[in-house]
N, C-alpha and C positions, 0 to 999 in steps of 0.2 A: 745317647749323648754324643754329639759331634764336637770334637775339640781339635784345634790345630796342634801340631807337634810342639810349638813353643808353649801352648796352654797346658798340654799334658806334662811337659817337663817341669813347668812351674808348679803344677798340682802335686807332683811327686818330689817334694823337698827342694824345690827351686833348681832342679836339674836343667841342663842345657837341652835344647830341642833335639840335638843330635843323639842324645841318649835314648829319647823316645823313638826316634826314627830307627836306630840300631835295633832296639827291642822289637819293634814291629817287623822289621826285615828278618830277624832271627826266628821269631815265632812263625811267620809266614812260610819260611823255608822249611822249618821243622814240620809244620802241618802237611806239607807236600810229601815229606819223606817218611813220616811216622804215623802209621794207620791207627795205632792205639791212642796216640795223642788226639788225632782227629775224632775218634769215637768219644773220648772223654770230654772234649770241647763240645761236641754235639749234645752229649748228655747234659752238660751244664747249661747250654743254651736252652734246651727243652725245659729244664727245671726253672730257669729264670723267667722264661716267657709264660709258663703256666702258673707261676706264683702270683 
């Protein structure tokens, strides 16, 4: 699903688009620094795509 930041913010309880942007940036940074998180996200992606 492709959504804009304003669309994502609205989807999550009418939040502002900057909340969605901040969350994206925070997770993206953490994925670069945290190998265990990368592995867990990859595991979940594999589960979702195979389901």
